[in-house]
N, CA, C, O and CB atoms as a CASP TS submission, in Angstrom:
PFRMAT TS
TARGET T0000
AUTHOR 0000-0000-0000
METHOD Language model
MODEL 1
PARENT N/A
ATOM      1  N   UNK     1    -175.193 104.396-143.047  1.00  0.00           N
ATOM      2  CA  UNK     1    -174.135 103.846-143.896  1.00  0.00           C
ATOM      3  C   UNK     1    -172.836 103.789-143.099  1.00  0.00           C
ATOM      4  O   UNK     1    -172.406 104.781-142.511  1.00  0.00           O
ATOM      5  CB  UNK     1    -173.952 104.698-145.190  1.00  0.00           C
ATOM      6  N   UNK     2    -172.234 102.629-143.092  1.00  0.00           N
ATOM      7  CA  UNK     2    -170.981 102.436-142.362  1.00  0.00           C
ATOM      8  C   UNK     2    -169.816 102.955-143.209  1.00  0.00           C
ATOM      9  O   UNK     2    -169.720 102.626-144.391  1.00  0.00           O
ATOM     10  CB  UNK     2    -170.774 100.932-141.999  1.00  0.00           C
ATOM     11  N   UNK     3    -168.919 103.772-142.611  1.00  0.00           N
ATOM     12  CA  UNK     3    -167.785 104.282-143.395  1.00  0.00           C
ATOM     13  C   UNK     3    -166.831 103.159-143.778  1.00  0.00           C
ATOM     14  O   UNK     3    -166.649 102.195-143.034  1.00  0.00           O
ATOM     15  CB  UNK     3    -167.029 105.363-142.608  1.00  0.00           C
ATOM     16  N   UNK     4    -166.236 103.300-144.933  1.00  0.00           N
ATOM     17  CA  UNK     4    -165.256 102.329-145.404  1.00  0.00           C
ATOM     18  C   UNK     4    -163.919 102.632-144.730  1.00  0.00           C
ATOM     19  O   UNK     4    -163.334 103.696-144.931  1.00  0.00           O
ATOM     20  CB  UNK     4    -165.124 102.366-146.967  1.00  0.00           C
ATOM     21  N   UNK     5    -163.449 101.676-143.927  1.00  0.00           N
ATOM     22  CA  UNK     5    -162.239 101.884-143.141  1.00  0.00           C
ATOM     23  C   UNK     5    -161.043 102.176-144.033  1.00  0.00           C
ATOM     24  O   UNK     5    -160.216 103.022-143.692  1.00  0.00           O
ATOM     25  CB  UNK     5    -161.956 100.666-142.273  1.00  0.00           C
ATOM     26  N   UNK     6    -160.934 101.491-145.176  1.00  0.00           N
ATOM     27  CA  UNK     6    -159.786 101.747-146.046  1.00  0.00           C
ATOM     28  C   UNK     6    -159.839 103.162-146.617  1.00  0.00           C
ATOM     29  O   UNK     6    -158.798 103.779-146.843  1.00  0.00           O
ATOM     30  CB  UNK     6    -159.737 100.718-147.186  1.00  0.00           C
ATOM     31  N   UNK     7    -161.051 103.681-146.852  1.00  0.00           N
ATOM     32  CA  UNK     7    -161.172 105.071-147.316  1.00  0.00           C
ATOM     33  C   UNK     7    -160.707 106.038-146.252  1.00  0.00           C
ATOM     34  O   UNK     7    -160.067 107.041-146.567  1.00  0.00           O
ATOM     35  CB  UNK     7    -162.614 105.387-147.709  1.00  0.00           C
ATOM     36  N   UNK     8    -161.015 105.759-145.000  1.00  0.00           N
ATOM     37  CA  UNK     8    -160.570 106.626-143.912  1.00  0.00           C
ATOM     38  C   UNK     8    -159.051 106.694-143.903  1.00  0.00           C
ATOM     39  O   UNK     8    -158.473 107.776-143.805  1.00  0.00           O
ATOM     40  CB  UNK     8    -161.101 106.122-142.549  1.00  0.00           C
ATOM     41  N   UNK     9    -158.413 105.549-144.003  1.00  0.00           N
ATOM     42  CA  UNK     9    -156.953 105.507-144.007  1.00  0.00           C
ATOM     43  C   UNK     9    -156.349 106.259-145.173  1.00  0.00           C
ATOM     44  O   UNK     9    -155.393 107.016-145.007  1.00  0.00           O
ATOM     45  CB  UNK     9    -156.479 104.085-144.033  1.00  0.00           C
ATOM     46  N   UNK    10    -156.909 106.049-146.359  1.00  0.00           N
ATOM     47  CA  UNK    10    -156.410 106.726-147.556  1.00  0.00           C
ATOM     48  C   UNK    10    -156.609 108.230-147.455  1.00  0.00           C
ATOM     49  O   UNK    10    -155.707 109.007-147.767  1.00  0.00           O
ATOM     50  CB  UNK    10    -157.109 106.188-148.807  1.00  0.00           C
ATOM     51  N   UNK    11    -157.795 108.633-147.017  1.00  0.00           N
ATOM     52  CA  UNK    11    -158.081 110.067-146.887  1.00  0.00           C
ATOM     53  C   UNK    11    -157.197 110.704-145.825  1.00  0.00           C
ATOM     54  O   UNK    11    -156.683 111.807-146.015  1.00  0.00           O
ATOM     55  CB  UNK    11    -159.561 110.293-146.543  1.00  0.00           C
ATOM     56  N   UNK    12    -157.023 110.013-144.714  1.00  0.00           N
ATOM     57  CA  UNK    12    -156.185 110.526-143.641  1.00  0.00           C
ATOM     58  C   UNK    12    -154.760 110.741-144.122  1.00  0.00           C
ATOM     59  O   UNK    12    -154.177 111.802-143.899  1.00  0.00           O
ATOM     60  CB  UNK    12    -156.202 109.576-142.451  1.00  0.00           C
ATOM     61  N   UNK    13    -154.202 109.740-144.777  1.00  0.00           N
ATOM     62  CA  UNK    13    -152.825 109.843-145.245  1.00  0.00           C
ATOM     63  C   UNK    13    -152.685 110.954-146.289  1.00  0.00           C
ATOM     64  O   UNK    13    -151.725 111.724-146.256  1.00  0.00           O
ATOM     65  CB  UNK    13    -152.359 108.502-145.831  1.00  0.00           C
ATOM     66  N   UNK    14    -153.643 111.032-147.211  1.00  0.00           N
ATOM     67  CA  UNK    14    -153.591 112.060-148.264  1.00  0.00           C
ATOM     68  C   UNK    14    -153.637 113.461-147.657  1.00  0.00           C
ATOM     69  O   UNK    14    -152.819 114.316-147.997  1.00  0.00           O
ATOM     70  CB  UNK    14    -154.761 111.878-149.261  1.00  0.00           C
ATOM     71  N   UNK    15    -154.585 113.690-146.767  1.00  0.00           N
ATOM     72  CA  UNK    15    -154.726 115.022-146.164  1.00  0.00           C
ATOM     73  C   UNK    15    -153.493 115.355-145.332  1.00  0.00           C
ATOM     74  O   UNK    15    -152.975 116.470-145.397  1.00  0.00           O
ATOM     75  CB  UNK    15    -156.002 115.096-145.288  1.00  0.00           C
ATOM     76  N   UNK    16    -153.032 114.394-144.557  1.00  0.00           N
ATOM     77  CA  UNK    16    -151.872 114.625-143.692  1.00  0.00           C
ATOM     78  C   UNK    16    -150.639 114.982-144.511  1.00  0.00           C
ATOM     79  O   UNK    16    -149.919 115.921-144.174  1.00  0.00           O
ATOM     80  CB  UNK    16    -151.590 113.388-142.832  1.00  0.00           C
ATOM     81  N   UNK    17    -150.395 114.237-145.584  1.00  0.00           N
ATOM     82  CA  UNK    17    -149.203 114.512-146.397  1.00  0.00           C
ATOM     83  C   UNK    17    -149.352 115.822-147.173  1.00  0.00           C
ATOM     84  O   UNK    17    -148.371 116.543-147.351  1.00  0.00           O
ATOM     85  CB  UNK    17    -148.943 113.350-147.373  1.00  0.00           C
ATOM     86  N   UNK    18    -150.565 116.139-147.637  1.00  0.00           N
ATOM     87  CA  UNK    18    -150.794 117.415-148.323  1.00  0.00           C
ATOM     88  C   UNK    18    -150.481 118.594-147.407  1.00  0.00           C
ATOM     89  O   UNK    18    -150.000 119.632-147.861  1.00  0.00           O
ATOM     90  CB  UNK    18    -152.244 117.505-148.817  1.00  0.00           C
ATOM     91  N   UNK    19    -150.756 118.426-146.131  1.00  0.00           N
ATOM     92  CA  UNK    19    -150.512 119.490-145.158  1.00  0.00           C
ATOM     93  C   UNK    19    -149.082 119.455-144.613  1.00  0.00           C
ATOM     94  O   UNK    19    -148.687 120.332-143.845  1.00  0.00           O
ATOM     95  CB  UNK    19    -151.504 119.379-144.010  1.00  0.00           C
ATOM     96  N   UNK    20    -148.309 118.440-145.012  1.00  0.00           N
ATOM     97  CA  UNK    20    -146.917 118.351-144.579  1.00  0.00           C
ATOM     98  C   UNK    20    -146.759 118.026-143.101  1.00  0.00           C
ATOM     99  O   UNK    20    -145.809 118.469-142.456  1.00  0.00           O
ATOM    100  CB  UNK    20    -146.217 119.635-144.877  1.00  0.00           C
ATOM    101  N   UNK    21    -147.693 117.252-142.574  1.00  0.00           N
ATOM    102  CA  UNK    21    -147.669 116.895-141.155  1.00  0.00           C
ATOM    103  C   UNK    21    -147.234 115.436-141.016  1.00  0.00           C
ATOM    104  O   UNK    21    -147.761 114.557-141.696  1.00  0.00           O
ATOM    105  CB  UNK    21    -149.068 117.124-140.495  1.00  0.00           C
ATOM    106  N   UNK    22    -146.279 115.191-140.137  1.00  0.00           N
ATOM    107  CA  UNK    22    -145.837 113.811-139.891  1.00  0.00           C
ATOM    108  C   UNK    22    -146.879 113.086-139.043  1.00  0.00           C
ATOM    109  O   UNK    22    -147.723 113.716-138.406  1.00  0.00           O
ATOM    110  CB  UNK    22    -144.446 113.787-139.185  1.00  0.00           C
ATOM    111  N   UNK    23    -146.810 111.758-139.041  1.00  0.00           N
ATOM    112  CA  UNK    23    -147.706 110.982-138.203  1.00  0.00           C
ATOM    113  C   UNK    23    -147.511 111.347-136.737  1.00  0.00           C
ATOM    114  O   UNK    23    -148.478 111.479-135.987  1.00  0.00           O
ATOM    115  CB  UNK    23    -147.480 109.483-138.417  1.00  0.00           C
ATOM    116  N   UNK    24    -146.260 111.508-136.335  1.00  0.00           N
ATOM    117  CA  UNK    24    -145.959 111.857-134.949  1.00  0.00           C
ATOM    118  C   UNK    24    -146.563 113.212-134.582  1.00  0.00           C
ATOM    119  O   UNK    24    -147.174 113.357-133.524  1.00  0.00           O
ATOM    120  CB  UNK    24    -144.443 111.876-134.721  1.00  0.00           C
ATOM    121  N   UNK    25    -146.391 114.195-135.455  1.00  0.00           N
ATOM    122  CA  UNK    25    -146.937 115.529-135.194  1.00  0.00           C
ATOM    123  C   UNK    25    -148.454 115.480-135.115  1.00  0.00           C
ATOM    124  O   UNK    25    -149.050 116.110-134.240  1.00  0.00           O
ATOM    125  CB  UNK    25    -146.495 116.521-136.284  1.00  0.00           C
ATOM    126  N   UNK    26    -149.085 114.741-136.016  1.00  0.00           N
ATOM    127  CA  UNK    26    -150.545 114.635-136.001  1.00  0.00           C
ATOM    128  C   UNK    26    -151.023 113.986-134.715  1.00  0.00           C
ATOM    129  O   UNK    26    -152.039 114.395-134.153  1.00  0.00           O
ATOM    130  CB  UNK    26    -151.043 113.835-137.210  1.00  0.00           C
ATOM    131  N   UNK    27    -150.305 112.987-134.248  1.00  0.00           N
ATOM    132  CA  UNK    27    -150.723 112.334-132.998  1.00  0.00           C
ATOM    133  C   UNK    27    -150.731 113.335-131.848  1.00  0.00           C
ATOM    134  O   UNK    27    -151.602 113.283-130.980  1.00  0.00           O
ATOM    135  CB  UNK    27    -149.790 111.147-132.662  1.00  0.00           C
ATOM    136  N   UNK    28    -149.769 114.237-131.845  1.00  0.00           N
ATOM    137  CA  UNK    28    -149.722 115.272-130.804  1.00  0.00           C
ATOM    138  C   UNK    28    -150.830 116.309-131.005  1.00  0.00           C
ATOM    139  O   UNK    28    -151.479 116.713-130.040  1.00  0.00           O
ATOM    140  CB  UNK    28    -148.344 115.967-130.800  1.00  0.00           C
ATOM    141  N   UNK    29    -151.049 116.740-132.240  1.00  0.00           N
ATOM    142  CA  UNK    29    -152.098 117.713-132.530  1.00  0.00           C
ATOM    143  C   UNK    29    -153.488 117.165-132.187  1.00  0.00           C
ATOM    144  O   UNK    29    -154.356 117.898-131.715  1.00  0.00           O
ATOM    145  CB  UNK    29    -152.044 118.117-134.003  1.00  0.00           C
ATOM    146  N   UNK    30    -153.679 115.877-132.429  1.00  0.00           N
ATOM    147  CA  UNK    30    -154.980 115.248-132.206  1.00  0.00           C
ATOM    148  C   UNK    30    -155.125 114.673-130.797  1.00  0.00           C
ATOM    149  O   UNK    30    -156.208 114.238-130.404  1.00  0.00           O
ATOM    150  CB  UNK    30    -155.199 114.153-133.225  1.00  0.00           C
ATOM    151  N   UNK    31    -154.022 114.677-130.040  1.00  0.00           N
ATOM    152  CA  UNK    31    -154.022 114.119-128.687  1.00  0.00           C
ATOM    153  C   UNK    31    -154.449 112.649-128.687  1.00  0.00           C
ATOM    154  O   UNK    31    -155.280 112.218-127.887  1.00  0.00           O
ATOM    155  CB  UNK    31    -154.950 114.934-127.779  1.00  0.00           C
ATOM    156  N   UNK    32    -153.845 111.894-129.619  1.00  0.00           N
ATOM    157  CA  UNK    32    -154.034 110.442-129.668  1.00  0.00           C
ATOM    158  C   UNK    32    -152.657 109.788-129.782  1.00  0.00           C
ATOM    159  O   UNK    32    -151.671 110.449-130.111  1.00  0.00           O
ATOM    160  CB  UNK    32    -154.963 110.022-130.873  1.00  0.00           C
ATOM    161  N   UNK    33    -152.601 108.514-129.512  1.00  0.00           N
ATOM    162  CA  UNK    33    -151.336 107.795-129.597  1.00  0.00           C
ATOM    163  C   UNK    33    -150.858 107.709-131.044  1.00  0.00           C
ATOM    164  O   UNK    33    -151.661 107.622-131.973  1.00  0.00           O
ATOM    165  CB  UNK    33    -151.478 106.391-128.999  1.00  0.00           C
ATOM    166  N   UNK    34    -149.541 107.733-131.218  1.00  0.00           N
ATOM    167  CA  UNK    34    -148.964 107.581-132.563  1.00  0.00           C
ATOM    168  C   UNK    34    -149.471 106.301-133.207  1.00  0.00           C
ATOM    169  O   UNK    34    -149.788 106.284-134.397  1.00  0.00           O
ATOM    170  CB  UNK    34    -147.417 107.573-132.503  1.00  0.00           C
ATOM    171  N   UNK    35    -149.548 105.236-132.430  1.00  0.00           N
ATOM    172  CA  UNK    35    -150.025 103.956-132.955  1.00  0.00           C
ATOM    173  C   UNK    35    -151.445 104.075-133.525  1.00  0.00           C
ATOM    174  O   UNK    35    -151.793 103.375-134.476  1.00  0.00           O
ATOM    175  CB  UNK    35    -149.990 102.888-131.852  1.00  0.00           C
ATOM    176  N   UNK    36    -152.242 104.940-132.958  1.00  0.00           N
ATOM    177  CA  UNK    36    -153.605 105.153-133.468  1.00  0.00           C
ATOM    178  C   UNK    36    -153.558 105.703-134.886  1.00  0.00           C
ATOM    179  O   UNK    36    -154.300 105.244-135.755  1.00  0.00           O
ATOM    180  CB  UNK    36    -154.392 106.116-132.549  1.00  0.00           C
ATOM    181  N   UNK    37    -152.701 106.670-135.122  1.00  0.00           N
ATOM    182  CA  UNK    37    -152.563 107.253-136.461  1.00  0.00           C
ATOM    183  C   UNK    37    -152.056 106.194-137.443  1.00  0.00           C
ATOM    184  O   UNK    37    -152.571 106.063-138.553  1.00  0.00           O
ATOM    185  CB  UNK    37    -151.600 108.474-136.434  1.00  0.00           C
ATOM    186  N   UNK    38    -151.046 105.448-137.017  1.00  0.00           N
ATOM    187  CA  UNK    38    -150.452 104.411-137.872  1.00  0.00           C
ATOM    188  C   UNK    38    -151.506 103.370-138.248  1.00  0.00           C
ATOM    189  O   UNK    38    -151.628 103.009-139.419  1.00  0.00           O
ATOM    190  CB  UNK    38    -149.253 103.730-137.158  1.00  0.00           C
ATOM    191  N   UNK    39    -152.268 102.885-137.265  1.00  0.00           N
ATOM    192  CA  UNK    39    -153.256 101.839-137.561  1.00  0.00           C
ATOM    193  C   UNK    39    -154.436 102.378-138.366  1.00  0.00           C
ATOM    194  O   UNK    39    -155.013 101.651-139.175  1.00  0.00           O
ATOM    195  CB  UNK    39    -153.764 101.213-136.263  1.00  0.00           C
ATOM    196  N   UNK    40    -154.799 103.639-138.156  1.00  0.00           N
ATOM    197  CA  UNK    40    -155.861 104.231-138.978  1.00  0.00           C
ATOM    198  C   UNK    40    -155.425 104.314-140.440  1.00  0.00           C
ATOM    199  O   UNK    40    -156.174 103.938-141.342  1.00  0.00           O
ATOM    200  CB  UNK    40    -156.235 105.635-138.454  1.00  0.00           C
ATOM    201  N   UNK    41    -154.219 104.806-140.663  1.00  0.00           N
ATOM    202  CA  UNK    41    -153.726 104.954-142.038  1.00  0.00           C
ATOM    203  C   UNK    41    -153.559 103.613-142.741  1.00  0.00           C
ATOM    204  O   UNK    41    -153.817 103.498-143.939  1.00  0.00           O
ATOM    205  CB  UNK    41    -152.403 105.695-142.041  1.00  0.00           C
ATOM    206  N   UNK    42    -153.132 102.612-142.001  1.00  0.00           N
ATOM    207  CA  UNK    42    -152.902 101.299-142.618  1.00  0.00           C
ATOM    208  C   UNK    42    -154.194 100.506-142.792  1.00  0.00           C
ATOM    209  O   UNK    42    -154.221  99.497-143.497  1.00  0.00           O
ATOM    210  CB  UNK    42    -151.920 100.494-141.780  1.00  0.00           C
ATOM    211  N   UNK    43    -155.259 100.968-142.148  1.00  0.00           N
ATOM    212  CA  UNK    43    -156.532 100.263-142.250  1.00  0.00           C
ATOM    213  C   UNK    43    -156.656  99.106-141.279  1.00  0.00           C
ATOM    214  O   UNK    43    -157.629  98.354-141.338  1.00  0.00           O
ATOM    215  CB  UNK    43    -156.719  99.760-143.640  1.00  0.00           C
ATOM    216  N   UNK    44    -155.685  98.948-140.381  1.00  0.00           N
ATOM    217  CA  UNK    44    -155.741  97.830-139.436  1.00  0.00           C
ATOM    218  C   UNK    44    -156.591  98.139-138.209  1.00  0.00           C
ATOM    219  O   UNK    44    -156.934  97.233-137.449  1.00  0.00           O
ATOM    220  CB  UNK    44    -154.345  97.456-138.999  1.00  0.00           C
ATOM    221  N   UNK    45    -156.933  99.415-138.010  1.00  0.00           N
ATOM    222  CA  UNK    45    -157.863  99.780-136.943  1.00  0.00           C
ATOM    223  C   UNK    45    -159.255  99.680-137.549  1.00  0.00           C
ATOM    224  O   UNK    45    -159.749 100.628-138.159  1.00  0.00           O
ATOM    225  CB  UNK    45    -157.572 101.236-136.361  1.00  0.00           C
ATOM    226  N   UNK    46    -159.879  98.525-137.375  1.00  0.00           N
ATOM    227  CA  UNK    46    -161.153  98.259-138.028  1.00  0.00           C
ATOM    228  C   UNK    46    -162.359  98.889-137.373  1.00  0.00           C
ATOM    229  O   UNK    46    -163.466  98.808-137.906  1.00  0.00           O
ATOM    230  CB  UNK    46    -161.363  96.822-138.099  1.00  0.00           C
ATOM    231  N   UNK    47    -162.165  99.521-136.219  1.00  0.00           N
ATOM    232  CA  UNK    47    -163.310 100.083-135.519  1.00  0.00           C
ATOM    233  C   UNK    47    -162.940 101.373-134.784  1.00  0.00           C
ATOM    234  O   UNK    47    -163.016 101.427-133.557  1.00  0.00           O
ATOM    235  CB  UNK    47    -163.875  99.064-134.537  1.00  0.00           C
ATOM    236  N   UNK    48    -162.538 102.414-135.527  1.00  0.00           N
ATOM    237  CA  UNK    48    -162.188 103.665-134.841  1.00  0.00           C
ATOM    238  C   UNK    48    -163.431 104.307-134.242  1.00  0.00           C
ATOM    239  O   UNK    48    -164.508 104.270-134.837  1.00  0.00           O
ATOM    240  CB  UNK    48    -161.497 104.647-135.813  1.00  0.00           C
ATOM    241  N   UNK    49    -163.275 104.889-133.073  1.00  0.00           N
ATOM    242  CA  UNK    49    -164.417 105.556-132.438  1.00  0.00           C
ATOM    243  C   UNK    49    -164.644 106.912-133.088  1.00  0.00           C
ATOM    244  O   UNK    49    -163.745 107.483-133.705  1.00  0.00           O
ATOM    245  CB  UNK    49    -164.187 105.719-130.911  1.00  0.00           C
ATOM    246  N   UNK    50    -165.856 107.412-132.938  1.00  0.00           N
ATOM    247  CA  UNK    50    -166.171 108.739-133.463  1.00  0.00           C
ATOM    248  C   UNK    50    -165.333 109.776-132.736  1.00  0.00           C
ATOM    249  O   UNK    50    -164.956 110.790-133.323  1.00  0.00           O
ATOM    250  CB  UNK    50    -167.683 109.055-133.315  1.00  0.00           C
ATOM    251  N   UNK    51    -165.038 109.535-131.467  1.00  0.00           N
ATOM    252  CA  UNK    51    -164.197 110.457-130.706  1.00  0.00           C
ATOM    253  C   UNK    51    -162.795 110.540-131.310  1.00  0.00           C
ATOM    254  O   UNK    51    -162.239 111.629-131.456  1.00  0.00           O
ATOM    255  CB  UNK    51    -164.115 110.018-129.235  1.00  0.00           C
ATOM    256  N   UNK    52    -162.232 109.392-131.659  1.00  0.00           N
ATOM    257  CA  UNK    52    -160.897 109.366-132.270  1.00  0.00           C
ATOM    258  C   UNK    52    -160.913 110.084-133.607  1.00  0.00           C
ATOM    259  O   UNK    52    -160.039 110.906-133.884  1.00  0.00           O
ATOM    260  CB  UNK    52    -160.405 107.917-132.453  1.00  0.00           C
ATOM    261  N   UNK    53    -161.898 109.779-134.434  1.00  0.00           N
ATOM    262  CA  UNK    53    -161.975 110.413-135.755  1.00  0.00           C
ATOM    263  C   UNK    53    -162.179 111.918-135.625  1.00  0.00           C
ATOM    264  O   UNK    53    -161.645 112.688-136.423  1.00  0.00           O
ATOM    265  CB  UNK    53    -163.114 109.796-136.583  1.00  0.00           C
ATOM    266  N   UNK    54    -162.942 112.339-134.635  1.00  0.00           N
ATOM    267  CA  UNK    54    -163.161 113.767-134.400  1.00  0.00           C
ATOM    268  C   UNK    54    -161.856 114.450-134.011  1.00  0.00           C
ATOM    269  O   UNK    54    -161.540 115.527-134.516  1.00  0.00           O
ATOM    270  CB  UNK    54    -164.222 113.982-133.304  1.00  0.00           C
ATOM    271  N   UNK    55    -161.100 113.824-133.114  1.00  0.00           N
ATOM    272  CA  UNK    55    -159.817 114.390-132.690  1.00  0.00           C
ATOM    273  C   UNK    55    -158.849 114.502-133.862  1.00  0.00           C
ATOM    274  O   UNK    55    -158.161 115.511-134.013  1.00  0.00           O
ATOM    275  CB  UNK    55    -159.198 113.535-131.579  1.00  0.00           C
ATOM    276  N   UNK    56    -158.799 113.461-134.689  1.00  0.00           N
ATOM    277  CA  UNK    56    -157.895 113.471-135.842  1.00  0.00           C
ATOM    278  C   UNK    56    -158.315 114.560-136.829  1.00  0.00           C
ATOM    279  O   UNK    56    -157.472 115.289-137.350  1.00  0.00           O
ATOM    280  CB  UNK    56    -157.879 112.085-136.540  1.00  0.00           C
ATOM    281  N   UNK    57    -159.611 114.666-137.084  1.00  0.00           N
ATOM    282  CA  UNK    57    -160.101 115.713-137.993  1.00  0.00           C
ATOM    283  C   UNK    57    -159.756 117.098-137.452  1.00  0.00           C
ATOM    284  O   UNK    57    -159.335 117.972-138.210  1.00  0.00           O
ATOM    285  CB  UNK    57    -161.630 115.587-138.196  1.00  0.00           C
ATOM    286  N   UNK    58    -159.930 117.301-136.158  1.00  0.00           N
ATOM    287  CA  UNK    58    -159.590 118.591-135.558  1.00  0.00           C
ATOM    288  C   UNK    58    -158.087 118.850-135.648  1.00  0.00           C
ATOM    289  O   UNK    58    -157.665 119.977-135.906  1.00  0.00           O
ATOM    290  CB  UNK    58    -160.051 118.641-134.089  1.00  0.00           C
ATOM    291  N   UNK    59    -157.284 117.814-135.437  1.00  0.00           N
ATOM    292  CA  UNK    59    -155.837 117.963-135.553  1.00  0.00           C
ATOM    293  C   UNK    59    -155.413 118.366-136.952  1.00  0.00           C
ATOM    294  O   UNK    59    -154.448 119.109-137.131  1.00  0.00           O
ATOM    295  CB  UNK    59    -155.150 116.678-135.165  1.00  0.00           C
ATOM    296  N   UNK    60    -156.140 117.869-137.943  1.00  0.00           N
ATOM    297  CA  UNK    60    -155.854 118.198-139.338  1.00  0.00           C
ATOM    298  C   UNK    60    -156.553 119.482-139.788  1.00  0.00           C
ATOM    299  O   UNK    60    -156.297 119.992-140.879  1.00  0.00           O
ATOM    300  CB  UNK    60    -156.270 117.048-140.235  1.00  0.00           C
ATOM    301  N   UNK    61    -157.435 119.993-138.935  1.00  0.00           N
ATOM    302  CA  UNK    61    -158.237 121.174-139.264  1.00  0.00           C
ATOM    303  C   UNK    61    -159.112 120.937-140.498  1.00  0.00           C
ATOM    304  O   UNK    61    -159.200 121.771-141.399  1.00  0.00           O
ATOM    305  CB  UNK    61    -157.323 122.383-139.497  1.00  0.00           C
ATOM    306  N   UNK    62    -159.755 119.765-140.501  1.00  0.00           N
ATOM    307  CA  UNK    62    -160.707 119.430-141.568  1.00  0.00           C
ATOM    308  C   UNK    62    -162.001 118.939-140.923  1.00  0.00           C
ATOM    309  O   UNK    62    -162.034 118.642-139.729  1.00  0.00           O
ATOM    310  CB  UNK    62    -160.116 118.343-142.542  1.00  0.00           C
ATOM    311  N   UNK    63    -163.046 118.857-141.708  1.00  0.00           N
ATOM    312  CA  UNK    63    -164.305 118.310-141.254  1.00  0.00           C
ATOM    313  C   UNK    63    -164.185 116.791-141.201  1.00  0.00           C
ATOM    314  O   UNK    63    -163.506 116.197-142.039  1.00  0.00           O
ATOM    315  CB  UNK    63    -165.470 118.750-142.177  1.00  0.00           C
ATOM    316  N   UNK    64    -164.823 116.167-140.244  1.00  0.00           N
ATOM    317  CA  UNK    64    -164.762 114.712-140.127  1.00  0.00           C
ATOM    318  C   UNK    64    -165.239 114.027-141.413  1.00  0.00           C
ATOM    319  O   UNK    64    -164.772 112.937-141.744  1.00  0.00           O
ATOM    320  CB  UNK    64    -165.607 114.243-138.937  1.00  0.00           C
ATOM    321  N   UNK    65    -166.154 114.655-142.126  1.00  0.00           N
ATOM    322  CA  UNK    65    -166.638 114.084-143.382  1.00  0.00           C
ATOM    323  C   UNK    65    -165.534 113.950-144.421  1.00  0.00           C
ATOM    324  O   UNK    65    -165.608 113.090-145.300  1.00  0.00           O
ATOM    325  CB  UNK    65    -167.756 114.934-143.938  1.00  0.00           C
ATOM    326  N   UNK    66    -164.508 114.797-144.327  1.00  0.00           N
ATOM    327  CA  UNK    66    -163.381 114.690-145.260  1.00  0.00           C
ATOM    328  C   UNK    66    -162.606 113.396-145.035  1.00  0.00           C
ATOM    329  O   UNK    66    -161.948 112.898-145.948  1.00  0.00           O
ATOM    330  CB  UNK    66    -162.441 115.898-145.110  1.00  0.00           C
ATOM    331  N   UNK    67    -162.682 112.851-143.823  1.00  0.00           N
ATOM    332  CA  UNK    67    -161.994 111.595-143.537  1.00  0.00           C
ATOM    333  C   UNK    67    -162.804 110.380-143.963  1.00  0.00           C
ATOM    334  O   UNK    67    -162.244 109.386-144.425  1.00  0.00           O
ATOM    335  CB  UNK    67    -161.679 111.502-142.064  1.00  0.00           C
ATOM    336  N   UNK    68    -164.130 110.460-143.807  1.00  0.00           N
ATOM    337  CA  UNK    68    -164.939 109.259-144.009  1.00  0.00           C
ATOM    338  C   UNK    68    -165.593 109.140-145.380  1.00  0.00           C
ATOM    339  O   UNK    68    -166.197 108.112-145.689  1.00  0.00           O
ATOM    340  CB  UNK    68    -165.990 109.211-142.979  1.00  0.00           C
ATOM    341  N   UNK    69    -165.481 110.184-146.208  1.00  0.00           N
ATOM    342  CA  UNK    69    -166.137 110.116-147.524  1.00  0.00           C
ATOM    343  C   UNK    69    -165.438 109.149-148.466  1.00  0.00           C
ATOM    344  O   UNK    69    -165.867 108.980-149.607  1.00  0.00           O
ATOM    345  CB  UNK    69    -166.183 111.496-148.160  1.00  0.00           C
TER
END
């Protein structure tokens, strides 16, 4: 089953804001470019790699499934 990209963006933004983390801070925690976080949240990154999603999940200290469900 292919993950719904818009769900990833919504889940990412919800978790990030619940934890009080800025996009800039998350980009540093996840070791990805700020633009990556912005495009993931907006849904314009239509093909995020599993590596990117793993880094973002680790930066947020959540399971990757929390992003893609």
